[in-house]
Each structure stands twice: as structure tokens, then as C-alpha cells.
DRENDOZA-254705 format. One record per residue (C-alpha): chain; z, x negated, y negated; residue in three letters; residue number from 1. Coordinates in Angstrom, 3 decimals. Layout:
N
+-------+----------+----------+----------+------+------+
| chain |       pz |       px |       py | resn | resi |
+-------+----------+----------+----------+------+------+
|     A |        Z |        X |        Y |  ALA |  NUM |
...
+-------+----------+----------+----------+------+------+
END
This chain:
267
+-------+----------+----------+----------+------+------+
| chain |       pz |       px |       py | resn | resi |
+-------+----------+----------+----------+------+------+
|     A |  -23.930 |   54.272 |  -14.969 |  MET |    1 |
|     A |  -20.406 |   55.755 |  -14.660 |  PRO |    2 |
|     A |  -20.535 |   54.936 |  -10.963 |  HIS |    3 |
|     A |  -21.573 |   51.327 |  -11.702 |  LEU |    4 |
|     A |  -18.794 |   50.963 |  -14.271 |  HIS |    5 |
|     A |  -16.258 |   52.224 |  -11.751 |  LYS |    6 |
|     A |  -17.537 |   49.766 |   -9.145 |  THR |    7 |
|     A |  -17.230 |   46.851 |  -11.586 |  LEU |    8 |
|     A |  -13.636 |   47.819 |  -12.366 |  LEU |    9 |
|     A |  -12.777 |   47.852 |   -8.666 |  VAL |   10 |
|     A |  -14.352 |   44.400 |   -8.183 |  VAL |   11 |
|     A |  -12.487 |   43.039 |  -11.201 |  ARG |   12 |
|     A |   -9.165 |   44.421 |   -9.929 |  ASN |   13 |
|     A |   -9.779 |   42.810 |   -6.541 |  ILE |   14 |
|     A |  -10.557 |   39.470 |   -8.226 |  GLN |   15 |
|     A |   -7.411 |   39.644 |  -10.371 |  MET |   16 |
|     A |   -5.297 |   40.502 |   -7.327 |  THR |   17 |
|     A |   -6.796 |   37.569 |   -5.431 |  THR |   18 |
|     A |   -6.120 |   35.182 |   -8.326 |  ILE |   19 |
|     A |   -2.494 |   36.354 |   -8.597 |  ARG |   20 |
|     A |   -2.033 |   35.957 |   -4.836 |  LEU |   21 |
|     A |   -3.470 |   32.437 |   -4.856 |  LEU |   22 |
|     A |   -1.281 |   31.479 |   -7.810 |  SER |   23 |
|     A |    1.778 |   32.783 |   -5.975 |  PHE |   24 |
|     A |    0.884 |   30.815 |   -2.843 |  ILE |   25 |
|     A |    0.373 |   27.600 |   -4.857 |  ILE |   26 |
|     A |    3.717 |   28.123 |   -6.582 |  LEU |   27 |
|     A |    5.465 |   28.606 |   -3.233 |  LEU |   28 |
|     A |    3.861 |   25.425 |   -1.880 |  GLN |   29 |
|     A |    4.953 |   23.433 |   -4.928 |  ALA |   30 |
|     A |    8.496 |   24.750 |   -4.656 |  GLN |   31 |
|     A |    8.539 |   23.978 |   -0.944 |  ASN |   32 |
|     A |    7.360 |   20.381 |   -1.524 |  CYS |   33 |
|     A |   10.006 |   19.916 |   -4.206 |  TYR |   34 |
|     A |   12.786 |   21.322 |   -2.028 |  SER |   35 |
|     A |   11.721 |   19.121 |    0.898 |  GLN |   36 |
|     A |   11.660 |   15.964 |   -1.238 |  SER |   37 |
|     A |   15.145 |   16.794 |   -2.551 |  ASN |   38 |
|     A |   16.553 |   17.868 |    0.804 |  ASN |   39 |
|     A |   19.771 |   15.886 |    1.526 |  PRO |   40 |
|     A |   18.580 |   14.820 |    4.987 |  ASP |   41 |
|     A |   15.206 |   13.693 |    3.608 |  THR |   42 |
|     A |   16.864 |   11.673 |    0.841 |  LEU |   43 |
|     A |   19.383 |   10.158 |    3.237 |  PHE |   44 |
|     A |   16.742 |    9.214 |    5.819 |  ASN |   45 |
|     A |   14.680 |    7.465 |    3.120 |  LYS |   46 |
|     A |   17.723 |    5.458 |    1.990 |  PHE |   47 |
|     A |   18.725 |    4.686 |    5.583 |  ARG |   48 |
|     A |   15.212 |    3.492 |    6.433 |  ASN |   49 |
|     A |   15.156 |    1.210 |    3.368 |  ASP |   50 |
|     A |   18.483 |   -0.365 |    4.371 |  ILE |   51 |
|     A |   17.326 |   -0.909 |    7.947 |  GLN |   52 |
|     A |   14.161 |   -2.646 |    6.721 |  ILE |   53 |
|     A |   16.168 |   -4.936 |    4.416 |  GLU |   54 |
|     A |   18.596 |   -5.822 |    7.204 |  GLN |   55 |
|     A |   15.766 |   -6.477 |    9.652 |  ARG |   56 |
|     A |   13.799 |   -8.646 |    7.214 |  GLU |   57 |
|     A |   16.785 |  -10.637 |    5.896 |  HIS |   58 |
|     A |   18.862 |  -11.365 |    8.980 |  SER |   59 |
|     A |   21.248 |   -8.483 |    8.358 |  GLY |   60 |
|     A |   21.787 |   -9.160 |    4.647 |  VAL |   61 |
|     A |   21.152 |   -6.343 |    2.151 |  VAL |   62 |
|     A |   20.034 |   -7.234 |   -1.362 |  GLY |   63 |
|     A |   19.234 |   -3.686 |   -2.550 |  MET |   64 |
|     A |   15.756 |   -4.375 |   -3.973 |  ASP |   65 |
|     A |   14.308 |   -1.975 |   -6.549 |  ASP |   66 |
|     A |   12.817 |    0.318 |   -3.914 |  GLU |   67 |
|     A |   16.161 |    0.615 |   -2.114 |  THR |   68 |
|     A |   18.079 |    1.170 |   -5.348 |  LYS |   69 |
|     A |   15.768 |    4.053 |   -6.252 |  ILE |   70 |
|     A |   16.245 |    5.714 |   -2.867 |  SER |   71 |
|     A |   20.033 |    5.185 |   -3.053 |  TYR |   72 |
|     A |   20.363 |    6.548 |   -6.591 |  TYR |   73 |
|     A |   18.132 |    9.521 |   -5.714 |  SER |   74 |
|     A |   20.197 |   10.227 |   -2.604 |  PHE |   75 |
|     A |   23.596 |   10.058 |   -4.314 |  VAL |   76 |
|     A |   22.589 |   11.910 |   -7.486 |  SER |   77 |
|     A |   20.912 |   14.809 |   -5.658 |  ASN |   78 |
|     A |   23.555 |   15.339 |   -2.982 |  CYS |   79 |
|     A |   26.775 |   17.256 |   -3.408 |  SER |   80 |
|     A |   30.164 |   15.838 |   -2.483 |  PHE |   81 |
|     A |   30.095 |   17.995 |    0.652 |  LYS |   82 |
|     A |   26.639 |   16.689 |    1.595 |  ASP |   83 |
|     A |   27.707 |   13.075 |    1.188 |  LEU |   84 |
|     A |   30.811 |   13.489 |    3.355 |  ILE |   85 |
|     A |   28.742 |   14.191 |    6.467 |  LYS |   86 |
|     A |   26.889 |   10.888 |    6.026 |  TYR |   87 |
|     A |   30.056 |    8.813 |    5.553 |  SER |   88 |
|     A |   30.378 |    8.329 |    9.329 |  ASN |   89 |
|     A |   26.935 |    6.806 |    9.834 |  ASP |   90 |
|     A |   26.716 |    4.173 |   12.568 |  SER |   91 |
|     A |   25.549 |    1.536 |   10.061 |  ASN |   92 |
|     A |   28.535 |   -0.147 |    8.368 |  ALA |   93 |
|     A |   26.682 |   -0.830 |    5.107 |  PHE |   94 |
|     A |   25.458 |    2.751 |    4.859 |  ILE |   95 |
|     A |   28.797 |    4.455 |    5.426 |  ARG |   96 |
|     A |   30.395 |    2.082 |    2.925 |  SER |   97 |
|     A |   27.828 |    2.815 |    0.216 |  TYR |   98 |
|     A |   27.963 |    6.538 |    0.904 |  VAL |   99 |
|     A |   31.683 |    6.284 |    0.141 |  PHE |  100 |
|     A |   30.829 |    4.401 |   -3.067 |  ALA |  101 |
|     A |   28.632 |    7.369 |   -3.965 |  GLY |  102 |
|     A |   31.492 |    9.760 |   -3.229 |  LEU |  103 |
|     A |   33.762 |    7.816 |   -5.584 |  LEU |  104 |
|     A |   31.362 |    8.542 |   -8.460 |  ARG |  105 |
|     A |   31.311 |   12.270 |   -7.785 |  LYS |  106 |
|     A |   33.731 |   14.791 |   -9.274 |  GLU |  107 |
|     A |   35.861 |   14.473 |   -6.193 |  ALA |  108 |
|     A |   39.192 |   15.755 |   -5.010 |  ASN |  109 |
|     A |   41.475 |   12.749 |   -4.574 |  LYS |  110 |
|     A |   42.897 |   14.171 |   -1.360 |  ASP |  111 |
|     A |   39.406 |   14.333 |    0.133 |  GLU |  112 |
|     A |   38.798 |   10.676 |   -0.713 |  LEU |  113 |
|     A |   42.155 |    9.687 |    0.783 |  LEU |  114 |
|     A |   41.317 |   11.659 |    3.914 |  ARG |  115 |
|     A |   38.059 |    9.708 |    4.349 |  ILE |  116 |
|     A |   39.933 |    6.476 |    3.675 |  LEU |  117 |
|     A |   42.432 |    7.414 |    6.385 |  GLU |  118 |
|     A |   39.624 |    8.019 |    8.884 |  ILE |  119 |
|     A |   38.336 |    4.473 |    8.246 |  HIS |  120 |
|     A |   41.713 |    2.707 |    8.043 |  LYS |  121 |
|     A |   40.871 |    0.718 |   11.191 |  ASN |  122 |
|     A |   37.136 |    0.377 |   10.475 |  ASP |  123 |
|     A |   36.698 |   -3.389 |   10.657 |  THR |  124 |
|     A |   32.935 |   -3.299 |   11.226 |  ALA |  125 |
|     A |   31.316 |   -5.951 |    9.017 |  LYS |  126 |
|     A |   28.267 |   -5.985 |    6.767 |  PHE |  127 |
|     A |   26.794 |   -8.524 |    4.383 |  THR |  128 |
|     A |   25.288 |   -7.940 |    0.966 |  CYS |  129 |
|     A |   23.976 |  -10.184 |   -1.792 |  ILE |  130 |
|     A |   24.119 |   -9.722 |   -5.552 |  GLY |  131 |
|     A |   23.493 |  -12.230 |   -8.340 |  ALA |  132 |
|     A |   22.835 |  -14.871 |   -5.635 |  ASP |  133 |
|     A |   26.357 |  -14.384 |   -4.223 |  VAL |  134 |
|     A |   26.549 |  -13.433 |   -0.543 |  VAL |  135 |
|     A |   29.607 |  -11.352 |    0.361 |  THR |  136 |
|     A |   30.820 |  -10.194 |    3.749 |  GLU |  137 |
|     A |   32.908 |   -7.039 |    3.863 |  TRP |  138 |
|     A |   34.563 |   -4.859 |    6.432 |  THR |  139 |
|     A |   34.115 |   -1.142 |    5.854 |  VAL |  140 |
|     A |   37.879 |   -0.775 |    5.418 |  LYS |  141 |
|     A |   38.043 |   -3.521 |    2.757 |  GLU |  142 |
|     A |   35.056 |   -2.170 |    0.849 |  PHE |  143 |
|     A |   36.348 |    1.402 |    0.748 |  MET |  144 |
|     A |   39.850 |    0.338 |   -0.268 |  GLU |  145 |
|     A |   38.487 |   -1.916 |   -3.040 |  ALA |  146 |
|     A |   36.367 |    0.955 |   -4.386 |  GLY |  147 |
|     A |   39.340 |    3.310 |   -4.292 |  MET |  148 |
|     A |   41.437 |    0.838 |   -6.301 |  ARG |  149 |
|     A |   38.715 |    0.529 |   -8.948 |  LEU |  150 |
|     A |   38.510 |    4.303 |   -9.258 |  LYS |  151 |
|     A |   42.304 |    4.628 |   -9.523 |  ALA |  152 |
|     A |   42.388 |    2.143 |  -12.427 |  THR |  153 |
|     A |   39.242 |    3.568 |  -14.108 |  ASN |  154 |
|     A |   37.400 |    0.271 |  -13.546 |  GLU |  155 |
|     A |   34.628 |    1.699 |  -11.386 |  LEU |  156 |
|     A |   31.375 |    1.160 |  -13.342 |  PRO |  157 |
|     A |   29.553 |    4.343 |  -14.287 |  ASN |  158 |
|     A |   25.919 |    4.741 |  -13.284 |  ILE |  159 |
|     A |   23.510 |    7.036 |  -15.093 |  ASP |  160 |
|     A |   21.315 |    7.586 |  -12.048 |  TYR |  161 |
|     A |   18.451 |    9.244 |  -13.914 |  LYS |  162 |
|     A |   18.163 |    6.445 |  -16.494 |  LYS |  163 |
|     A |   18.584 |    3.784 |  -13.821 |  ALA |  164 |
|     A |   15.731 |    5.261 |  -11.764 |  ILE |  165 |
|     A |   13.475 |    5.551 |  -14.817 |  GLU |  166 |
|     A |   14.128 |    1.915 |  -15.698 |  LYS |  167 |
|     A |   13.401 |    0.733 |  -12.164 |  LEU |  168 |
|     A |   10.168 |    2.708 |  -12.014 |  LYS |  169 |
|     A |    8.993 |    1.390 |  -15.383 |  SER |  170 |
|     A |    9.779 |   -2.333 |  -15.270 |  PRO |  171 |
|     A |    9.298 |   -4.300 |  -18.481 |  PHE |  172 |
|     A |    8.844 |   -7.530 |  -16.551 |  GLU |  173 |
|     A |    5.324 |   -8.935 |  -16.635 |  LEU |  174 |
|     A |    4.307 |   -9.481 |  -13.025 |  LYS |  175 |
|     A |    1.580 |   -8.862 |  -10.474 |  LEU |  176 |
|     A |    0.800 |   -5.238 |   -9.685 |  LYS |  177 |
|     A |   -0.361 |   -4.826 |   -6.077 |  ILE |  178 |
|     A |   -0.370 |   -1.407 |   -4.432 |  SER |  179 |
|     A |    0.837 |   -0.875 |   -0.887 |  GLY |  180 |
|     A |    3.844 |   -3.227 |   -1.031 |  ILE |  181 |
|     A |    7.120 |   -1.985 |    0.435 |  SER |  182 |
|     A |   10.114 |   -4.336 |    0.577 |  HIS |  183 |
|     A |    7.777 |   -7.323 |    0.289 |  GLY |  184 |
|     A |    5.681 |   -6.138 |    3.239 |  LEU |  185 |
|     A |    2.013 |   -5.240 |    3.086 |  ILE |  186 |
|     A |   -0.706 |   -4.350 |    5.589 |  GLY |  187 |
|     A |   -3.598 |   -6.722 |    6.125 |  LYS |  188 |
|     A |   -6.198 |   -4.083 |    5.267 |  GLN |  189 |
|     A |   -4.425 |   -3.342 |    1.991 |  GLN |  190 |
|     A |   -4.616 |   -7.049 |    1.190 |  LEU |  191 |
|     A |   -8.294 |   -7.145 |    2.061 |  LEU |  192 |
|     A |   -8.899 |   -4.248 |   -0.318 |  ASN |  193 |
|     A |   -7.745 |   -6.474 |   -3.194 |  ILE |  194 |
|     A |  -10.624 |   -8.148 |   -4.996 |  ASP |  195 |
|     A |   -8.734 |   -9.161 |   -8.145 |  SER |  196 |
|     A |   -5.187 |   -9.482 |   -9.443 |  LEU |  197 |
|     A |   -3.852 |   -6.941 |  -11.920 |  ASN |  198 |
|     A |   -0.643 |   -6.999 |  -13.953 |  LEU |  199 |
|     A |    2.077 |   -4.498 |  -14.815 |  THR |  200 |
|     A |    1.098 |   -4.730 |  -18.487 |  GLN |  201 |
|     A |   -2.515 |   -3.881 |  -19.283 |  GLU |  202 |
|     A |   -2.717 |   -6.077 |  -22.389 |  ASN |  203 |
|     A |   -2.424 |   -9.179 |  -20.200 |  PHE |  204 |
|     A |   -4.941 |  -10.636 |  -17.757 |  GLN |  205 |
|     A |   -4.719 |  -13.265 |  -15.012 |  VAL |  206 |
|     A |   -6.847 |  -16.336 |  -15.836 |  VAL |  207 |
|     A |   -6.040 |  -18.480 |  -12.791 |  SER |  208 |
|     A |   -3.776 |  -18.586 |   -9.743 |  PHE |  209 |
|     A |   -3.127 |  -20.324 |   -6.429 |  THR |  210 |
|     A |   -2.873 |  -18.648 |   -3.042 |  LEU |  211 |
|     A |   -0.893 |  -20.264 |   -0.235 |  PHE |  212 |
|     A |   -1.678 |  -18.746 |    3.164 |  VAL |  213 |
|     A |   -1.650 |  -20.041 |    6.735 |  ALA |  214 |
|     A |   -0.936 |  -23.599 |    5.591 |  GLY |  215 |
|     A |   -3.814 |  -23.570 |    3.118 |  GLN |  216 |
|     A |   -3.754 |  -23.927 |   -0.658 |  GLU |  217 |
|     A |   -6.613 |  -22.227 |   -2.485 |  MET |  218 |
|     A |   -7.204 |  -21.930 |   -6.208 |  LYS |  219 |
|     A |   -9.032 |  -19.383 |   -8.323 |  SER |  220 |
|     A |  -10.073 |  -20.075 |  -11.913 |  SER |  221 |
|     A |  -10.188 |  -16.363 |  -12.741 |  SER |  222 |
|     A |   -8.409 |  -13.131 |  -11.812 |  PHE |  223 |
|     A |  -10.645 |  -12.685 |   -8.739 |  ARG |  224 |
|     A |   -9.909 |  -13.683 |   -5.163 |  LEU |  225 |
|     A |  -12.432 |  -16.198 |   -3.851 |  THR |  226 |
|     A |  -14.417 |  -15.748 |   -0.644 |  ASN |  227 |
|     A |  -12.290 |  -18.463 |    0.989 |  ASP |  228 |
|     A |   -9.136 |  -16.521 |    0.085 |  MET |  229 |
|     A |  -10.525 |  -13.310 |    1.568 |  LYS |  230 |
|     A |  -11.512 |  -15.161 |    4.743 |  TYR |  231 |
|     A |   -8.055 |  -16.716 |    5.081 |  ALA |  232 |
|     A |   -6.402 |  -13.312 |    4.605 |  ILE |  233 |
|     A |   -8.700 |  -11.859 |    7.286 |  GLU |  234 |
|     A |   -7.345 |  -14.458 |    9.726 |  LYS |  235 |
|     A |   -3.639 |  -13.764 |    9.037 |  THR |  236 |
|     A |   -1.412 |  -12.309 |   11.734 |  LYS |  237 |
|     A |    1.592 |   -9.964 |   11.457 |  PRO |  238 |
|     A |    4.664 |  -11.852 |   10.292 |  GLY |  239 |
|     A |    2.741 |  -14.474 |    8.301 |  GLU |  240 |
|     A |    3.488 |  -15.016 |    4.609 |  TYR |  241 |
|     A |    1.220 |  -15.266 |    1.582 |  LEU |  242 |
|     A |    2.296 |  -16.634 |   -1.793 |  VAL |  243 |
|     A |    0.514 |  -16.006 |   -5.075 |  PHE |  244 |
|     A |    1.718 |  -18.896 |   -7.216 |  ASP |  245 |
|     A |    0.925 |  -20.792 |  -10.432 |  ASN |  246 |
|     A |   -0.209 |  -17.492 |  -11.925 |  ILE |  247 |
|     A |   -1.486 |  -18.091 |  -15.446 |  LYS |  248 |
|     A |   -1.981 |  -15.092 |  -17.713 |  VAL |  249 |
|     A |   -3.162 |  -14.533 |  -21.258 |  VAL |  250 |
|     A |   -2.503 |  -11.726 |  -23.705 |  GLY |  251 |
|     A |   -3.925 |  -10.558 |  -27.015 |  ARG |  252 |
|     A |   -2.525 |  -13.583 |  -28.820 |  GLU |  253 |
|     A |   -4.522 |  -15.866 |  -26.455 |  ASN |  254 |
|     A |   -1.443 |  -17.845 |  -25.459 |  ILE |  255 |
|     A |   -1.493 |  -18.867 |  -21.801 |  VAL |  256 |
|     A |    1.771 |  -18.399 |  -19.930 |  ARG |  257 |
|     A |    2.883 |  -18.599 |  -16.313 |  GLN |  258 |
|     A |    4.567 |  -15.666 |  -14.594 |  ILE |  259 |
|     A |    6.808 |  -15.455 |  -11.529 |  VAL |  260 |
|     A |    5.173 |  -15.996 |   -8.149 |  SER |  261 |
|     A |    4.914 |  -13.259 |   -5.511 |  MET |  262 |
|     A |    5.616 |  -13.693 |   -1.797 |  THR |  263 |
|     A |    4.296 |  -11.119 |    0.668 |  LEU |  264 |
|     A |    4.676 |  -10.734 |    4.420 |  LYS |  265 |
|     A |    1.876 |   -9.239 |    6.512 |  VAL |  266 |
|     A |    2.970 |   -6.192 |    8.526 |  LYS |  267 |
+-------+----------+----------+----------+------+------+
END
């Protein structure tokens, strides 16, 4: 019996050691994933990719949709002043301009900002952005100088990046909720996986809608996609658009209302 008891203690010690080792490995993996997701280069590349997609899809114009705003705010808020400086010479005029805008909101040495401004004093590369339905064309030089003037006169709007990201990720707007969308683009298979339309607020339900695709107009008198809709989606080609329109929804008060339409482009 003493021998058996001793053997059980050895087994238990081995098990406890194994559990502690596994826990340590899991912790290291979690920390590694977190550090990678918050790595300056990773954050910058995500933001840069979002801008390139917007410019490609909108003839060079950047509107900073919600997805792009989140990547920009995450990039600026998690990067130090020193980190941001190395991205301020990016080949894309919009990106280097908005990196400088991020620098202006950091606790920055004025001389450093003036030094960057001096480097770009002849930077007449142009970019176009849109906000509140107003399209504006800038040169990098003009944009940076305008931002510097706002900072000098304390007129540069403050941004609470954390709150802004939280708000963007938890929209209060009642609209369609379709997974797999990125900058208005979606894969055909992801579309085919959709059997019914869901909403961002669970206490509402779609009661009817119209789908415009490939020159066809199809109606559903429920929240489900019809067989004709699924067939039409199956026949779509990359670059074609689909529009979910005339979307009627009802909530707990049984009042029918219409929500904003959604336009998607097949990747």
C-alpha cells in the first residue's frame, strides 16, 4: 500500500506539471497573438490595404467607410510618435497625409512636426477624399500645412479613438446584417450561404424585400430569399452588383417601417 500511495503521488505530480506547462504554452500563444495584432507594421498594413481597396473601388476617391475608420483609429492609437514617423513617407499620397494627421494628435515635439513639414514642402502629389457628400482634392503639402495651422490655433478636433472604435463596432442604425462583407464587396459563395435576411437589432424582423440583380427585379414576401433569387445569385459574375431594396421590417410594436437599402459587389 505505501508503494501504491507513492506511485499515485508521482502520477499526480506529473499531471500537475503537465497542466501547468500547457497553461503556460496557451498563455504564451495568447500573448503572441495579441502582440502580432497590435504590431505597428500589422496595423499599418491593414490600414494601407483598406485605403487601397477604397481607392480602387471608387476611382481613387477615399470615403473612409466604417471598416477603414476602425483600422485607421487602431493604427494611430496603438502606434507611438516614433512608429508613425516611419510611415509618413509612404508612396500613397493619402496615406502619408493621414499619417501626419495622426502625428498631429500625438504628444509631439513641435520641432519634429516642422521637420516632417519641411521634408514635404514640395510634395504636390494629389489625393481625393469625400466627407459629408463633399469631394475635396488636396496636395500632400496643402493638407499637412492646413493640419499644422489647426493644431497651432488649438482648432484640431480631438478624437477619443477607443470610444470611436466602440461606436463604429456597435452601430445603433437598424440595417441588414450580412457576414462576409468588406468595403461593400462579398464573395459569391458567401452570398449563396444566405438563406434569409437578418438585422443588426434582434427585436426587428424583415417582412419583405426586393432584390435587384443582373437586370432582374425579384420580390420576397418574407425574410427568406426565394429560389429565383438564389438562382440569379448563382449566375452572377465578379464585378456585378446586387441591391437589397424596399426592405420592410417590423418590431415589437408591429409597426412596419422601411430601412436603408444595401448595395453589394461580387468579388
